[in-house]
Residue frames relative to the residue before (quaternion, step in Angstrom):
aa qw qx qy qz dx dy dz
S 1.0000 0.0000 0.0000 0.0000 0.00 0.00 0.00
S 0.5334 -0.6517 0.4384 0.3141 3.60 -1.07 0.69
C 0.5847 0.5909 -0.3623 0.4215 3.61 1.27 -0.28
V 0.6328 0.5217 -0.3252 0.4709 3.60 1.22 -0.42
P 0.3741 -0.7452 0.5003 0.2332 3.61 -0.66 1.05
D 0.5200 -0.6272 0.4925 0.3061 3.53 -1.16 0.68
P 0.4264 -0.7282 0.4644 0.2689 3.64 -0.51 1.09
M 0.6342 0.5374 -0.3409 0.4390 3.64 0.98 -0.69
K 0.6504 0.4963 -0.3127 0.4826 3.58 1.01 -0.83
M 0.6236 0.5207 -0.3426 0.4718 3.60 1.01 -0.71
F 0.6323 0.5324 -0.3209 0.4625 3.58 0.95 -0.89
Q 0.6595 0.5129 -0.3034 0.4582 3.57 0.89 -0.97
Y 0.6578 0.5164 -0.3088 0.4531 3.59 0.91 -0.91
F 0.7228 0.4617 -0.2708 0.4370 3.57 0.69 -1.05
F 0.7474 0.3718 -0.2227 0.5035 3.59 1.06 -0.55
G 0.5301 -0.6909 0.3745 0.3185 3.56 1.29 0.30
L 0.3680 0.7401 -0.4915 0.2742 3.56 1.17 0.37
P 0.5144 -0.6639 0.4341 0.3258 3.61 -0.94 0.75
G 0.3532 -0.7172 0.5665 0.1999 3.51 -1.18 0.73
P 0.8046 -0.2712 0.1962 0.4905 3.61 -1.21 -0.36
S 0.6566 0.5224 -0.3205 0.4395 3.60 1.09 -0.60
G 0.5133 -0.6214 0.4243 0.4126 3.56 1.26 -0.44
Y 0.6839 0.4239 -0.2689 0.5294 3.56 1.32 -0.05
G 0.1385 -0.7862 0.5980 0.0718 3.54 -1.21 0.56
S 0.7415 -0.4075 0.2839 0.4511 3.55 -1.29 -0.12
A 0.6635 0.4886 -0.3061 0.4767 3.61 1.22 -0.30
T 0.4755 0.6744 -0.4371 0.3577 3.58 1.29 -0.08
T 0.2879 -0.7614 0.5554 0.1697 3.56 -0.97 0.87
A 0.6373 -0.5154 0.4044 0.4058 3.55 -1.28 0.37
A 0.6259 0.5481 -0.3433 0.4358 3.60 1.04 -0.71
Q 0.6280 0.5358 -0.3320 0.4564 3.59 1.05 -0.74
I 0.6537 0.4863 -0.3082 0.4910 3.57 0.99 -0.82
G 0.6372 0.5350 -0.3196 0.4534 3.59 0.99 -0.84
D 0.6318 0.5280 -0.3278 0.4632 3.59 1.02 -0.77
T 0.6703 0.5094 -0.2944 0.4523 3.56 1.04 -0.79
F 0.8145 0.2814 -0.1016 0.4970 3.56 0.83 -1.03
G 0.3543 0.7879 -0.4586 0.2085 3.61 1.23 0.00
A 0.6764 0.4967 -0.3058 0.4497 3.58 0.83 -0.94
M 0.6730 0.4849 -0.2994 0.4715 3.60 1.01 -0.72
A 0.7026 0.4990 -0.2700 0.4293 3.58 1.08 -0.70
K 0.5280 0.6638 -0.4109 0.3343 3.59 1.10 -0.61
G 0.8089 0.2406 -0.2116 0.4929 3.54 -0.91 1.02
K 0.5703 0.5924 -0.3827 0.4211 3.60 1.26 -0.12
V 0.3314 -0.6916 0.5947 0.2414 3.56 -1.34 0.13
A 0.0615 -0.7965 0.6014 0.0011 3.56 -0.94 0.97
V 0.2420 -0.7228 0.6266 0.1623 3.55 -1.12 0.71
V 0.0500 -0.8061 0.5896 -0.0044 3.58 -0.69 1.08
T 0.2139 -0.7622 0.5998 0.1166 3.56 -0.89 0.99
G 0.7907 0.3092 -0.2244 0.4783 3.55 -1.23 0.40
C 0.3795 0.7882 -0.4243 0.2341 3.56 1.15 0.53
T 0.5019 0.6500 -0.4427 0.3600 3.62 1.16 0.25
G 0.8144 -0.0303 -0.0074 0.5794 3.60 1.21 -0.05
G 0.7904 0.3673 -0.2346 0.4305 3.53 -1.34 0.07
I 0.8396 -0.1763 0.1420 0.4938 3.52 -1.15 -0.76
G 0.6018 0.5618 -0.3665 0.4334 3.61 1.05 -0.61
K 0.6697 0.4820 -0.2977 0.4802 3.59 0.93 -0.92
E 0.6495 0.5044 -0.3226 0.4687 3.60 0.93 -0.80
T 0.6117 0.5421 -0.3474 0.4596 3.60 1.06 -0.72
V 0.6432 0.5168 -0.3157 0.4685 3.57 0.94 -0.91
L 0.6447 0.5298 -0.3248 0.4451 3.60 0.88 -0.93
Q 0.7093 0.4659 -0.2631 0.4590 3.57 0.82 -0.99
L 0.6374 0.5162 -0.3288 0.4681 3.59 1.00 -0.76
C 0.6561 0.5037 -0.3117 0.4676 3.58 0.89 -0.91
A 0.6527 0.5178 -0.3199 0.4511 3.60 0.96 -0.80
Q 0.6941 0.4524 -0.2688 0.4913 3.59 1.21 -0.52
G 0.6041 -0.6058 0.3443 0.3867 3.60 1.25 0.18
V 0.4519 0.6696 -0.4578 0.3713 3.56 1.23 0.45
T 0.3579 -0.6773 0.5902 0.2548 3.57 -1.09 0.69
V 0.1322 -0.8268 0.5458 0.0315 3.57 -0.63 1.13
V 0.1946 -0.7242 0.6515 0.1148 3.51 -1.04 0.93
M 0.2301 -0.7852 0.5641 0.1107 3.59 -0.59 1.19
A 0.1403 -0.7896 0.5949 0.0543 3.57 -0.51 1.20
C 0.1154 0.8089 -0.5594 0.1393 3.60 -0.41 1.24
R 0.4684 -0.6683 0.5083 0.2752 3.53 -1.28 0.46
D 0.7666 0.3149 -0.1462 0.5402 3.55 1.09 -0.77
K 0.3853 -0.7615 0.4748 0.2149 3.60 -0.39 1.29
A 0.6574 0.5164 -0.3269 0.4408 3.61 0.88 -0.87
R 0.6734 0.4692 -0.3034 0.4841 3.61 0.90 -0.85
M 0.6215 0.5421 -0.3447 0.4484 3.58 1.07 -0.70
R 0.6475 0.5160 -0.3217 0.4593 3.57 0.97 -0.85
D 0.6427 0.5199 -0.3182 0.4641 3.58 0.97 -0.89
A 0.6640 0.5037 -0.2983 0.4651 3.57 0.95 -0.89
A 0.6479 0.5303 -0.3128 0.4485 3.57 0.97 -0.89
V 0.6462 0.5146 -0.3150 0.4674 3.56 0.99 -0.86
S 0.6941 0.4634 -0.2837 0.4722 3.59 0.86 -0.89
I 0.6363 0.5080 -0.3340 0.4749 3.64 1.09 -0.56
R 0.6548 0.5336 -0.3197 0.4293 3.61 0.94 -0.79
R 0.5767 0.6180 -0.3778 0.3778 3.60 1.08 -0.62
P 0.7866 0.3324 -0.2202 0.4715 3.65 0.56 -1.02
V 0.6793 0.4608 -0.3033 0.4840 3.61 1.14 -0.37
P 0.4210 -0.7233 0.4780 0.2666 3.61 -0.70 1.01
């Protein structure tokens, strides 16, 4: 049945083994940035959920790679706080 998870895929996920994309659950945003940085430079990206967690880390890595990032947020105050904290480490 399609509702039953594949045990091998679960094993790969829990142990951080790479999947078909070459990335796994242990892959960092910086590793992906290193791979795609040259292709991303000069592009524009819209990132949602960028006030914390994976969205904020995505913004940090994209900015570090030379991408112009549009931060799409629901809360202006939280967005401003996130933008200030993101601008600090990124030149």
